[in-house]
N, C-alpha and C positions, 0 to 999 in steps of 0.2 A: 845655822848661824855660828859664827865664831864667838868666843867669850867677849871680845871687844864689841862686837855687833849687838850681843845681848845686853851689854852694859849701856850702850848708847840708846837702845830701844827702851830700857828700863827708865833712864833719865827722862827721855822725851814723853813717855807715857805718864810719868810722874807729873810733868809740867801740865799736860792736858787734863789730867785728873784734878790737879790743883785749880785750874780755871773752872772746870765743871763744878767742883764742890764749893768753890767760892760763890758762884751764881746761885746754886741750889740752896745753900744755907741762908743767903741774904733774902731770898724770896719769902721764907717763912719767918724771918726775924723783923720784917718791916713794922708790924703792929707794935712790938715791944719798943722799937726805936722811936716810933712816933710818940708813944706814951712817955718815955723817959726824957726826950729832948723837946717835947711840946711842939712838934712840927705839924703844921696844917697839912691836909691831904694834898693840896696843890704842890707844896714844897716836898712832901715825902716822896712823891713819884719821881722827883729828880734824883733821888738816891740811886734809883735804877737807870733812869734816862741818861744821867751824866756818864755812867759807865758805858752805855750803848753808844753815846755820842763819841766818846774817846776811842772806843773799840772800832766802831764802824767807820768813823771819819779818818782815822790814821792808818787803816789796815793796808792800803796800797802803798803808802809811804813806807810802812814797816817791811812789806815784802820786798820792795826794791832795795831798801837799805841792807837787807840780808844778802841779796845777790851781789851788791857792790862792795860792802865793807866786811863781809865774812859772816856766815851763818852762826858759827859758834860764838863769835864776839857779840853779835846782836842778841843772841839768845841769853847769854850770861848777863849782859848789861841790863836788858829789859827785865829779867827775872829778879835782879837785885833791886830795881826800881819798884817792881811789883811787891816785893817783900817789905820795903821801907814804907810805902804808902798804905799798904794793908794795916801795918802797925799804927800809922797815924790816924787811919779811919777808926780804929778801935779806941784811940785816945780822945776822939772828938768830943767836945762839950757843947758845941753849937751845930745847928743844921748845916750852915754854909760851909763849915770846915769839913764835915763829913762828905758833902756833895763834891767839894773840890778834890778831896783825897780820892773819891771814887772815879772822878774824871781822869786823874793822872794814872790810876790803876788800870783804867780801860785803855789808855794810850800805851801803857807798858804791855798789856796783853796784846795790843795790835801789832807790836813789834815782836813779841815773844812767840806768838802762835804761828805765823807764817815761817819764821826762822826755824821753829821746831819741825814743822811739816817738811820743809825743804831739806832739813838735815836727814830725815828719813828717806826721802826720794833720791837723795844723792849718796846716801851711805849704803843702800841696798840695791843690788842689781835689778834692773827692770824685768818684770815677769812675776813668777810665783813667789819668790822671796820677798820682793817689794810689796806685792799684794797682801801677803800674810802679815807683814809688818804694819801696813796701813790699816788693815782690818783690826789688828790688836790695838793699834793707836786709837782708832775711832771708838772701839768698844770701851776702852779705858776712859775716854772722855765722857761717854754716856754713863758709865758707872759712877764717875765723879758727881755728875749732876743728880743721879738717883740717890746716891749716898748722902749728898749734901742736903736733900730734902729731909732725910731722917735725922742726921746729925745736927742740922740747923734747929730742928725742934727740940732736941735734947740739950744743946748748948744754950739755947735761949732761956731754958729753965734756970740755968746757972747765971745768966746775964748776957744780953745781946752783944756785948763787946767781945765775948769769946768767939763769936762768929767771924770776927776779923783776926783775933789773935791766933786761932788755930791754923789758918793758912800761912801765917808768919812762920810758925814752927815747921810746917811742911815744906814751905818754899826754901827755908834755910838748909834743910836736908838735901833737897833737890839741887840747890846751888852748889853745895859742897861736892855732891856726886858728879855734877856736870864738869866741874873744874878738873876732876880726876879722870873721868871715863870718856868724855867727848873729846876726840882728838882734834888738834889744831889742823886747819885746812889750808892748802895753798890757795892763793888768790887766783880765781878762775879767769881765763881770758874771755873777754866779751866779743861776740861776733856781730858783724854788721847786719843790717836788714837784708834778708835774702833777696837776690835779684838786683842789688844796688852795689855801687862802688864806694859807698861811704866807709870811712875808716872807723874801726871800733873805738869807742870812747868810754872812759870810766868816770867822767865828770858827772856830778849829780844834777838832774834836771830840777833846779830850784823853782823856776816859774811853774812848771808842771806840778811839782809837789805841793806848792802853796795853793794852786788853783783847784786841784782835785780834792785836797783835804778840806778846803772851804766848801766846795760843792757837796761833798759827802756829808759834812757836818750839817749843812743847811737842809739837805734832803732827809737825813735821819731825824733832824729836829722837827721838820714839817710833818713827817709821818708820826712821830711820837706825840706831837701836840694836836693831832687831828681831832681827837676826842675831848680835848681840854681847852681849845681855843676857837675863835670865830673862823668861819670859812674864808672870808676875805684875807685875814692874816695868814692862815695856813697856806692858801693858794699863793700869796705873795712870797712866802718863804720858799715854797716848792719851786716857784718860777725862778727865783733868784738862784737856787741850786741848779736848775736845769740850764740857765744861761751860763753859769760858771762851768758846767759840764761841757757845753759846746765850746767855750773858750779853751778848755783843756784839750779837747780834740784838735783844735787848730794849732795849739802850741806843740802837741806831739807830732803833728804832720811836718813841722818845720825844724824841730830840734835835731841835732846830730846824735844826741844821747837821750832818747825818750824814756820817761818813767815807765811807760808800758808800750812795748812794740805793738802797734796797731795790727800788724800782720797776725799776731796771736789770735785776734778776735775773728779771723777768717776760718778758724778751725771749727768745723761743725760739731765734733764730739765735745770740745771744750765749752762752746756756747750752750749746747744742749745740757751738759752737766750742770753748769752754773744756773741756767734757767730752771731746771728741775729742782736743784737744791734750794733756790729761792722760794719756789712754790711749796715744796715739801716742808721746809722750816716754818713758813708762814702758817701752814695748816697745823703743824705739830704744836707750836707755841700758842696759837689761838685756841686750840682744843684744850690744852692744859690749863690755860687761863680760865676758861669757862667751867671746867670740871672743879677747879679749886673754888670758884665762886659758888657753884651749886652746893658743894659739900659744906662750906663754911657759912654761906649767907642763908641758904634755905634749910639745910639739914642741921645746922648748928654744931658741926663737928669741930673739934679742937685742931690746933695747928699740928700737933703730933699725930692725931688720928688721920688727918688728911695726908700727912707725909707717908705714914705707913700704908694707907690705901693706894697711894701712887707708886709704892715701891715695886709692885709687880711689873711695872713698865721697865724696870731695870733688867729684865730678862735679856735685853740686847747685849749687856756686858758679858753674858755667858755665851750667847750665840755668835757674836762677832768674831772671836778668835777661834772658835771650834767648828761650827757648822757652815758659816758663810764662806770661808775659804774653799771648802769642797764644792759648794754650789757655784762659786765664781769659776773655779777650774773646769767644772762640768758644763755649765751653761753660758758663761761669759758675763761680764759685769752688767751689760745693758739689760739682759733678761732678768737678772736678779734685782736690779733697780726697779724695773717695771713691776715685778712681783711685790716689792716692798711698798711702792706707792699705792698699788691696788689694795694691799692689806690695810694700809692707812685709811683709804677711802671707805672700806668695809667697816673699820672700827668706828669711824665718825658716823656712818649711816646707822649702825646698831645703837649708838647712843642718842640718836636724834629724837626718838619718842620718850625721852627721860621723864619719869614720873616723880611726884612729890614723896612717895614712900618706897622708892626702889631699894631693894636689898643690895648688899655688896656683891652677892652672886650675880645679880642682874647687870651690874657694872663690869664685872670681871672680864667677860669676853672682849669688850672694847679696850680696857686698860692693858690686857695682855697683848692684844693685836697691835696696839700702838708700839709696844716694846719690840715685838717681832718685826714690825714694819721699819722701825728705826735701824735695827740690826741689818736688815736686808738692803736698805736704801743708802744709808749714810756712808758706810765704808766704801762700797762700790762706786758711789758718786765721787768720792775722793780719788779713787783710782782713775776714773774717767777724766777728771778735771786736771790730772797731772801726767797722764800717760802720753808719751810721745813729745813732751815739752823738753826743750833743750835744758841741760843742767844749769846753765847760767841764768835761766828764767824760771826756775822752780819756785823761788821765793814769791815772784809776782803771781804765778799760777796758783799757789796756795792762798795768797792774799785775795785774789779774785774770788776763790771759792768761799773763804770765810766772810768776805764782804757780802757776797750773795746771801749767805745764811743770816747775817745780821740784818740786812735789808728785809729779807723774808720774815724774820722774827718781828721786826717793827711793823711791817705791813699786816701780818697776821694778827698781832695783838690789837692794833688800831682798828682793823676791819671787824674783828669779832666783838670788840668793845662797842664800836659804833652801832653795829646791828643789834647787840644786846640792849643798849640804852634806847634805841629808837623803838623797840618793840615792848619795852617795859613801861607801863603807864601807872603802876601803883606798886605798893609794897606787899600785896597779897601773894600767897603761894602760887595762885593761878597766873598772876601777871608776871611773876618772876620766872616761872616755867616758860611762858611765851617768849620772854627775853632770851633765855638760854637756848631754846629751840631755834629762834631766829639767828642767834649768834653762831650756832653749830652749822648752819648752812654755809658759812664762810670757809671754815676748814675743809668741809666736804667738797665745795666747789674748787678750792685750791688744790686738793689732792687729785681730783679728776683732771684738772688742767696739767698737773705734774705728770700724771699717767699718759696724757696725750703727747706731751713733750718727750717723755721717755720712750714712747712707742716708735718715734722716728729714729731712735738709735738702734733698732733691732736688725739692721742690715749686717750680715756677717756671713762667713763661710765656715764650714766644718773642716777641721784639719785634725790629723792624728798626732797627739802629743808624743814627743820623744821621751818624756819622763812620766812616770806614773803619778797620779794624783796622790797627795799625802794620805796615807792610810789604806791605799789599795794594795792588792796582792802583788808581790814582787814579779816583775816581768809582764804585768798586765798592761795592755794598751788602754788609753783613755781618750775619748773624743772631747775636744774643747772647741770653743768658738774664738776665732780671731776677729777682734773688733775692727771695723772700718772707720 
């Protein structure tokens, strides 16, 4: 990589680290926020849910805006909004102001994240260089989340407001670096739908944008509220979201400048990558939710003790930029993804017989395997979801991937929580364990489904690479897989 390319990657990794650390720190600060602001449990969960609504609901809109109006421009503007509203969240004196600030922060992240990912996929040449950059990028995001769990516990000791003020300082540094290091880009020419005579158009699909955003907000809201609301109300919200999704498809078929070119969804690798990412994320976040409940609710561990226990899962931050690129070069992204989701399924299965007096050593294999699984699966899924996509559609491709992850997280959390509550009939240790074990079946099933989806992507042919894999002996040939 050139010095400029390294600078661009540093900035973009800083941004995804910021997003990860922001979520990780808030997770462990919620009890302190509730105590200080006097928020009931039903209102407290909206501190997290409002961010997910803004992030998941506006993701596709953010991806298309990056493709149309400039990736650097959207990245810088959304990062500035992220900075401002993180600061406002730290100054909040009432629950509703904190919830509103988190919603806008989620919207800013929905514009910033696909813009950052598309800057990587368009700044680095397709192949090993881009794969290496993507794996470093995904590993940095995972490191941010793992680090956030620990620093969130430490900062909450000083005061929960520091959980929001710390990202303000970090985002200010990243913003200053972005203005210097990320080069301005020429406006890309849009191409018409392949096989048609339609003229390329740069106008924004306002009707499609409003419809898909409303649909995604309703779908995420329905999923998030599934364990807190009545079934008729939940089904009504989900049905309304599904209807709007159908309306969006009709709009996209008729507009000359679609928000999402529907032809993209005919790509088997792209659809498989997004489906596997949805299931994998659902399993990962559902498992993490149950482990935190087990450690704090049954075992009585403190927030900081829980954070430190989960830190071993951050091994993915080390493996993603070092080991995983070699595996991808050797075996291909699809095989590495399959290995990752199978490792995740094994981790959840090993934790299934959890006991009331398990030592940390008994938990360690599962927690370590989760980190290994994330390293093997997440980065290569990012490669598969963006590989072969036209440059002018990289923002949308990245947005589809991140939207899939958000939907998966919401589904996994709701499913695990619902199964846990359905099987817990008392506050005794035995009843709580029954609930955890029932909940753990959800991430296990999701991981096995993800493995089934990933297995369909194993078609490939062996070719001899013209360049050696990084770290191999000079002049040595290496066999790699070309994905179909």
